[in-house]
PyMOL commands that place a pseudoatom at each C-alpha (Angstrom):
pseudoatom trace, name=CA, resn=MET, resi=1, chain=A, elem=C, hetatm=0, pos=[18.200, 4.021, 41.707]
pseudoatom trace, name=CA, resn=GLY, resi=2, chain=A, elem=C, hetatm=0, pos=[14.507, 4.727, 42.575]
pseudoatom trace, name=CA, resn=GLN, resi=3, chain=A, elem=C, hetatm=0, pos=[14.332, 7.821, 44.823]
pseudoatom trace, name=CA, resn=LEU, resi=4, chain=A, elem=C, hetatm=0, pos=[17.935, 8.810, 44.329]
pseudoatom trace, name=CA, resn=LYS, resi=5, chain=A, elem=C, hetatm=0, pos=[18.423, 12.014, 42.396]
pseudoatom trace, name=CA, resn=ASP, resi=6, chain=A, elem=C, hetatm=0, pos=[21.886, 13.372, 43.139]
pseudoatom trace, name=CA, resn=LEU, resi=7, chain=A, elem=C, hetatm=0, pos=[24.668, 11.477, 44.816]
pseudoatom trace, name=CA, resn=LEU, resi=8, chain=A, elem=C, hetatm=0, pos=[27.479, 12.960, 46.906]
pseudoatom trace, name=CA, resn=VAL, resi=9, chain=A, elem=C, hetatm=0, pos=[30.357, 10.878, 48.021]
pseudoatom trace, name=CA, resn=ILE, resi=10, chain=A, elem=C, hetatm=0, pos=[32.811, 12.547, 50.409]
pseudoatom trace, name=CA, resn=MET, resi=11, chain=A, elem=C, hetatm=0, pos=[36.146, 10.862, 50.216]
pseudoatom trace, name=CA, resn=VAL, resi=12, chain=A, elem=C, hetatm=0, pos=[38.746, 11.249, 52.991]
pseudoatom trace, name=CA, resn=ARG, resi=13, chain=A, elem=C, hetatm=0, pos=[42.012, 9.463, 52.240]
pseudoatom trace, name=CA, resn=GLY, resi=14, chain=A, elem=C, hetatm=0, pos=[40.178, 7.167, 49.901]
pseudoatom trace, name=CA, resn=VAL, resi=15, chain=A, elem=C, hetatm=0, pos=[37.558, 6.095, 52.445]
pseudoatom trace, name=CA, resn=ASN, resi=16, chain=A, elem=C, hetatm=0, pos=[33.871, 6.683, 51.699]
pseudoatom trace, name=CA, resn=ILE, resi=17, chain=A, elem=C, hetatm=0, pos=[32.538, 8.320, 54.875]
pseudoatom trace, name=CA, resn=VAL, resi=18, chain=A, elem=C, hetatm=0, pos=[29.203, 9.836, 53.729]
pseudoatom trace, name=CA, resn=SER, resi=19, chain=A, elem=C, hetatm=0, pos=[26.840, 9.249, 50.782]
pseudoatom trace, name=CA, resn=ALA, resi=20, chain=A, elem=C, hetatm=0, pos=[24.077, 11.866, 50.776]
pseudoatom trace, name=CA, resn=VAL, resi=21, chain=A, elem=C, hetatm=0, pos=[21.231, 11.934, 48.267]
pseudoatom trace, name=CA, resn=TRP, resi=22, chain=A, elem=C, hetatm=0, pos=[18.139, 14.054, 47.604]
pseudoatom trace, name=CA, resn=LEU, resi=23, chain=A, elem=C, hetatm=0, pos=[14.984, 11.939, 48.185]
pseudoatom trace, name=CA, resn=ASP, resi=24, chain=A, elem=C, hetatm=0, pos=[11.728, 12.170, 46.288]
pseudoatom trace, name=CA, resn=THR, resi=25, chain=A, elem=C, hetatm=0, pos=[10.016, 13.031, 49.619]
pseudoatom trace, name=CA, resn=TYR, resi=26, chain=A, elem=C, hetatm=0, pos=[9.465, 16.482, 50.923]
pseudoatom trace, name=CA, resn=GLY, resi=27, chain=A, elem=C, hetatm=0, pos=[9.199, 17.959, 54.445]
pseudoatom trace, name=CA, resn=ASP, resi=28, chain=A, elem=C, hetatm=0, pos=[6.049, 19.634, 55.875]
pseudoatom trace, name=CA, resn=TYR, resi=29, chain=A, elem=C, hetatm=0, pos=[4.698, 22.883, 54.403]
pseudoatom trace, name=CA, resn=GLY, resi=30, chain=A, elem=C, hetatm=0, pos=[5.683, 26.049, 56.227]
pseudoatom trace, name=CA, resn=GLU, resi=31, chain=A, elem=C, hetatm=0, pos=[3.298, 28.741, 57.386]
pseudoatom trace, name=CA, resn=CYS, resi=32, chain=A, elem=C, hetatm=0, pos=[1.164, 30.573, 54.827]
pseudoatom trace, name=CA, resn=SER, resi=33, chain=A, elem=C, hetatm=0, pos=[2.695, 33.850, 53.659]
pseudoatom trace, name=CA, resn=LEU, resi=34, chain=A, elem=C, hetatm=0, pos=[-0.665, 35.735, 54.015]
pseudoatom trace, name=CA, resn=THR, resi=35, chain=A, elem=C, hetatm=0, pos=[-3.663, 35.414, 56.319]
pseudoatom trace, name=CA, resn=CYS, resi=36, chain=A, elem=C, hetatm=0, pos=[-6.168, 36.122, 53.631]
pseudoatom trace, name=CA, resn=GLY, resi=37, chain=A, elem=C, hetatm=0, pos=[-6.289, 37.048, 49.979]
pseudoatom trace, name=CA, resn=GLY, resi=38, chain=A, elem=C, hetatm=0, pos=[-4.154, 34.158, 48.678]
pseudoatom trace, name=CA, resn=GLY, resi=39, chain=A, elem=C, hetatm=0, pos=[-0.793, 33.267, 50.104]
pseudoatom trace, name=CA, resn=VAL, resi=40, chain=A, elem=C, hetatm=0, pos=[1.758, 30.564, 49.443]
pseudoatom trace, name=CA, resn=GLN, resi=41, chain=A, elem=C, hetatm=0, pos=[3.154, 27.669, 51.544]
pseudoatom trace, name=CA, resn=ILE, resi=42, chain=A, elem=C, hetatm=0, pos=[6.526, 26.160, 50.630]
pseudoatom trace, name=CA, resn=ARG, resi=43, chain=A, elem=C, hetatm=0, pos=[8.174, 22.835, 51.547]
pseudoatom trace, name=CA, resn=GLN, resi=44, chain=A, elem=C, hetatm=0, pos=[11.616, 21.525, 50.719]
pseudoatom trace, name=CA, resn=GLN, resi=45, chain=A, elem=C, hetatm=0, pos=[12.944, 18.225, 49.448]
pseudoatom trace, name=CA, resn=LEU, resi=46, chain=A, elem=C, hetatm=0, pos=[14.537, 15.996, 52.101]
pseudoatom trace, name=CA, resn=CYS, resi=47, chain=A, elem=C, hetatm=0, pos=[18.116, 14.810, 52.158]
pseudoatom trace, name=CA, resn=SER, resi=48, chain=A, elem=C, hetatm=0, pos=[19.145, 11.337, 53.212]
pseudoatom trace, name=CA, resn=HIS, resi=49, chain=A, elem=C, hetatm=0, pos=[21.802, 12.741, 55.614]
pseudoatom trace, name=CA, resn=GLY, resi=50, chain=A, elem=C, hetatm=0, pos=[20.417, 15.903, 57.197]
pseudoatom trace, name=CA, resn=ASP, resi=51, chain=A, elem=C, hetatm=0, pos=[21.772, 18.955, 55.306]
pseudoatom trace, name=CA, resn=THR, resi=52, chain=A, elem=C, hetatm=0, pos=[24.803, 17.382, 53.646]
pseudoatom trace, name=CA, resn=CYS, resi=53, chain=A, elem=C, hetatm=0, pos=[23.322, 16.917, 50.161]
pseudoatom trace, name=CA, resn=PRO, resi=54, chain=A, elem=C, hetatm=0, pos=[24.978, 18.808, 47.281]
pseudoatom trace, name=CA, resn=GLY, resi=55, chain=A, elem=C, hetatm=0, pos=[23.261, 21.752, 45.662]
pseudoatom trace, name=CA, resn=ILE, resi=56, chain=A, elem=C, hetatm=0, pos=[19.933, 23.293, 46.401]
pseudoatom trace, name=CA, resn=PRO, resi=57, chain=A, elem=C, hetatm=0, pos=[16.903, 21.239, 47.422]
pseudoatom trace, name=CA, resn=GLY, resi=58, chain=A, elem=C, hetatm=0, pos=[13.789, 21.064, 45.280]
pseudoatom trace, name=CA, resn=THR, resi=59, chain=A, elem=C, hetatm=0, pos=[10.723, 22.961, 46.545]
pseudoatom trace, name=CA, resn=GLU, resi=60, chain=A, elem=C, hetatm=0, pos=[6.969, 22.606, 46.077]
pseudoatom trace, name=CA, resn=GLU, resi=61, chain=A, elem=C, hetatm=0, pos=[4.490, 25.374, 46.607]
pseudoatom trace, name=CA, resn=ARG, resi=62, chain=A, elem=C, hetatm=0, pos=[0.738, 25.436, 47.179]
pseudoatom trace, name=CA, resn=GLU, resi=63, chain=A, elem=C, hetatm=0, pos=[-1.864, 28.144, 47.618]
pseudoatom trace, name=CA, resn=CYS, resi=64, chain=A, elem=C, hetatm=0, pos=[-3.308, 28.832, 51.023]
pseudoatom trace, name=CA, resn=ASN, resi=65, chain=A, elem=C, hetatm=0, pos=[-5.745, 31.202, 52.727]
pseudoatom trace, name=CA, resn=THR, resi=66, chain=A, elem=C, hetatm=0, pos=[-7.410, 31.946, 49.439]
pseudoatom trace, name=CA, resn=GLN, resi=67, chain=A, elem=C, hetatm=0, pos=[-10.536, 33.442, 51.102]
pseudoatom trace, name=CA, resn=GLU, resi=68, chain=A, elem=C, hetatm=0, pos=[-11.171, 37.147, 50.541]
pseudoatom trace, name=CA, resn=CYS, resi=69, chain=A, elem=C, hetatm=0, pos=[-9.904, 39.492, 53.292]
pseudoatom trace, name=CA, resn=PRO, resi=70, chain=A, elem=C, hetatm=0, pos=[-12.621, 41.184, 55.377]
pseudoatom trace, name=CA, resn=ARG, resi=71, chain=A, elem=C, hetatm=0, pos=[-13.590, 44.691, 54.247]
pseudoatom trace, name=CA, resn=GLU, resi=72, chain=A, elem=C, hetatm=0, pos=[-12.376, 46.187, 57.585]
pseudoatom trace, name=CA, resn=PHE, resi=73, chain=A, elem=C, hetatm=0, pos=[-8.938, 44.618, 56.990]
pseudoatom trace, name=CA, resn=MET, resi=74, chain=A, elem=C, hetatm=0, pos=[-8.770, 45.954, 53.441]
pseudoatom trace, name=CA, resn=ALA, resi=75, chain=A, elem=C, hetatm=0, pos=[-9.746, 49.429, 54.565]
pseudoatom trace, name=CA, resn=ALA, resi=76, chain=A, elem=C, hetatm=0, pos=[-7.078, 49.454, 57.286]
pseudoatom trace, name=CA, resn=CYS, resi=77, chain=A, elem=C, hetatm=0, pos=[-4.472, 48.385, 54.635]
pseudoatom trace, name=CA, resn=LEU, resi=78, chain=A, elem=C, hetatm=0, pos=[-5.486, 51.172, 52.260]
pseudoatom trace, name=CA, resn=LYS, resi=79, chain=A, elem=C, hetatm=0, pos=[-5.159, 54.021, 54.822]
pseudoatom trace, name=CA, resn=VAL, resi=80, chain=A, elem=C, hetatm=0, pos=[-1.967, 55.925, 54.529]
for i in range(1, 80): cmd.bond("trace and resi %d" % i, "trace and resi %d" % (i + 1))
show_as sticks, trace
zoom trace
């Protein structure tokens, strides 16, 4: 089955109209959750037929913007 993980067969009056499967490939990473200090980017597993796959897609995460925040930025965040 290779890249096939889950299989959904929608049956209407005994006729197979859609077969949707989760692929081993993922979409692009989204924006970083933070601009500095260590954020996270997330991407989701792709479906062979748009958004018709069963269940919840797999996700992958990676760190981003891991550089320290400027002192001016940190001081502004700490003011109440």
